[in-house]
N, C-alpha and C positions, 0 to 999 in steps of 0.2 A: 054581161055588164053588172058589176057589183054596185048596186044602188046603196047610197048613203044618204043621210039627212043632214044638210047643213044647219048649223045653229041659227035660230031665228034672230035677226039683227046682227049676225056675225060677219066677219070679214070674208070668209070663204063662201062661195055661192054654188060650187059644183055639187052635182047630185050623183056622180059616179066617182069611185075611189081613184081610178087612174087619172081623171081630170083634176081631182083635189090635190094630188101630189104635184102635178105640173103647175097648177094655180098657186100653191103655197110656195114652191121654190121660185117661181117668177116673182111673187110678192116680195120674198126675202132678197132676191137678187136686185130688184129695183130699189129696195130700201138700203142696201149696201152702198149704192152709188150716191146717197144723200149724206153729206158730211155732218148735217145736224143730227141725223139719226145714227150715223156710224162715224163718230169723230176719230176713232182709232183705226179706221180704214181696214176693218176685218174683211176678209174675202173667203168666207167659209162655205159659200155655195156658188156653184157655177151652173149655167144652163145654156145649151146651144141648140137652136132650132135649125136643122139642116133640111131644107126643102128638097135638095137633090136626092137625099137618101130616104126622106119621109120619116125621119126619126128625131126625137128630142132627147138629147143626152144631158143627164143630170149627174152632178157630182157634189158631195158635201162632206165636210168634216166639222162637226159642231161640238163645242164643249158639252160634256154630260157627266153625270155622276151616277153611281149605282147606290141603291138604298135597299135594305132588307125591311120589308113591311112588317107590321105587327103579326101578320099571319104567316110570316116566313117566306114570302114571295120576293123575288128580285124585281125591282122597279128601276128603270133607267130614266133619269130626270135630266132634261135638256136645260142648259144654262142660257138664259136670254142674253144675247151679246149686243143687241142694238138698243139705243136709248129712245124712249118715247115713240115706239114703233107704231102704236095705234092698232095693234092686232086685237080683235075681239072674237072669242070663240062662239058667242051666241048661246041661246037657250035651246035645250032639248035636242041637240044634234048628236050624230053618231060619235064624234070625237069630243073629248072632254077637256083636254089640256088647255089651260088658259094662256100659255105663252106660245109664240110662233115656233120657237125651237123645239119645245116639248111636243107640240102638235105635229111637227115634222117627224119626230121619232114615232109618234103614235100612228100616223098615216103610213109611214114606211113599213113599220112592223105589221100593220094590218094587211097591206098589200102583199108583203112577203109570205105571210101565213096563208093567204088565199092562193098564192102561186104554188104552194106545196100541197094544196088540197085538190085531188083529181076531179072532184065534183065541180069545184069553183073554177078549175083551170084544166078542162078536158084535153086541150091541145098541148099541155105540158110546156107552155111558154115560160121562159125564165128571163124576164126583162130587168129584174131588180136584184141587187146584191147589197145588203146592209148588214152592219155588225157593230158591236160595242167593244172597244178596246179599253178594258179596265185599267191597264197599266198607264195609259196616257190620258185617260178620262175623255175619250173622243167617241162619239157615235158618227160613223161615216158610212159612205156607200156610193153606189152608182146605179143608174137606171138608164136604159135606152128604150124608150117607148115609141111605137109607131104613131104617126099622125098623117092626116091628109089636110090639104088646104082647099078652101072654097072661097068664093067671093059673095059678099052679101049684096042686098039690093042697092046699096050706096057705093058699091065698088070697093069696099073695104075687105082685105084678105082676112080670113078667119082660120085659125088653127083648130083642127078637130082631132082630139086625141082618140086613137083607136081603143075601144073598150074590149078587152080580151078576157076579162074575168067575169064569171057568172055570179 
């Protein structure tokens, strides 16, 4: 389980990287259905919770640009495509990007780098695939992450993302 720190006072509450990805994509998908936030009806993220297979499937293609920083590094910058989203990164968290689209790029890149690290991913799971298409200015990808369902004390079903990264 790859522990992260959510920003104090921020929108995201997850303390595990795998959960943060699912939480953020769910947040964005919910926002896309609100025409006051998404008047252009963009459908850049999709998410499907399949209880039969025990996996959540994520797909996204968000506008993004590449920038060469002052130190010569490539930086991918996500374009915020929703209006008055209300996303707050919070203070002193693992992730720093102040926009939801940018944070999605940051979390996805973080998870993909952990998947390629044998220490962080000793079972060699490859549940994510993300990339930047510079020709079309799109950061896109897919993820299929396992989960289980439990029932809380009030009878409410809870989705429990399987933490597979150390």
